[in-house]
C-alpha positions, -999 to 999 in steps of 0.1 A, spaced: -236 556 182 -235 530 206 -208 527 234 -211 570 239 -247 572 249 -245 599 271 -237 621 240 -271 613 222 -293 644 221 -326 633 223 -336 654 189 -314 629 168 -346 608 177 -375 628 164 -397 609 144 -419 574 147 -412 542 164 -421 507 166 -426 503 210 -425 468 218 -426 464 258 -424 437 280 -436 437 319 -430 412 340 -442 412 376 -416 391 396 -443 385 423 -467 368 406 -451 357 379 -473 369 353 -460 391 323 -477 412 296 -469 428 261 -473 460 247 -467 469 210 -474 502 195 -458 538 186 -437 561 201 -437 593 183 -411 619 193 -419 655 178 -406 691 183 -428 714 198 -418 749 210 -388 743 216 -395 710 235 -399 674 224 -431 658 225 -435 622 238 -465 601 229 -472 564 230 -500 547 217 -509 507 218 -524 478 228 -515 461 262 -520 422 265 -521 411 297 -537 380 316 -557 372 285 -568 407 281 -566 436 251 -566 470 264 -555 502 246 -530 523 264 -512 556 259 -490 578 278 -473 613 272 -442 628 285 -424 658 275 -386 663 274 -373 696 281 -339 713 281 -323 720 314 -291 735 318 -267 715 295 -290 686 293 -326 671 290 -355 666 317 -382 640 309 -416 657 325 -446 637 329 -476 654 313 -490 671 342 -454 689 346 -439 666 372 -405 658 371 -398 622 360 -358 615 355 -325 634 336 -320 620 299 -288 606 304 -283 573 283 -259 550 291 -262 557 327 -289 544 354 -312 570 366 -338 568 398 -375 579 402 -389 576 435 -428 571 432 -445 571 467 -426 544 487 -413 526 452 -385 530 436 -378 528 400 -343 524 386 -338 533 343 -314 529 318 -315 543 283 -296 525 256 -286 536 220 -281 511 197 -279 532 169 -296 559 148 -329 536 142 -328 511 177 -328 519 219 -344 506 245 -351 517 278 -351 489 311 -368 498 343 -362 478 377 -392 488 400 -389 477 434 -409 486 471 -439 476 491 -464 478 463 -443 461 432 -412 442 418 -412 447 382 -393 446 352 -398 464 321 -384 466 287 -392 485 260 -377 481 224 -378 512 201 -371 506 164 -376 534 136 -404 532 116 -427 551 90 -454 570 100 -479 550 84 -469 514 97 -488 496 120 -493 466 136 -516 446 127 -542 430 159 -533 396 146 -498 400 145 -497 412 186 -496 376 201 -467 368 180 -447 396 191 -453 393 221 -438 358 222 -410 368 203 -405 396 229 -410 373 263 -385 351 247 -358 379 241 -365 394 275 -364 360 295 -327 352 275 
């Protein structure tokens, strides 16, 4: 799988994934981590993308969630926000762009193998200067991250992101 990211059909990634996301605000120097689950499931010719987790930010723990839809478009796939707005094409291994008001999101999906992939977003503009890196590894449906391990995971991801 590695080396031919663009050929990865997202249906090969259906299932449950452990999600660890590192958010770094380059302006303030603050950073945070999301630990949780991503579920990709087939629904009526689409792929439902559902994330749920806990955000550790500036000493607070907050529940977070978001949903997208992956839809076939011509010979490829597109990711759409839950409200139907287009987000970006599914092109693993190549940078994609998403304008958001005056901010610019540049993203890269990297497939490391059948059980591991990541996304990287560089966000720049008058309102934001962020790097967002998400590591995904295949998990079982009943796997969960105990609350007491969230801080340990956040420290590990922080160290990996900065190296």
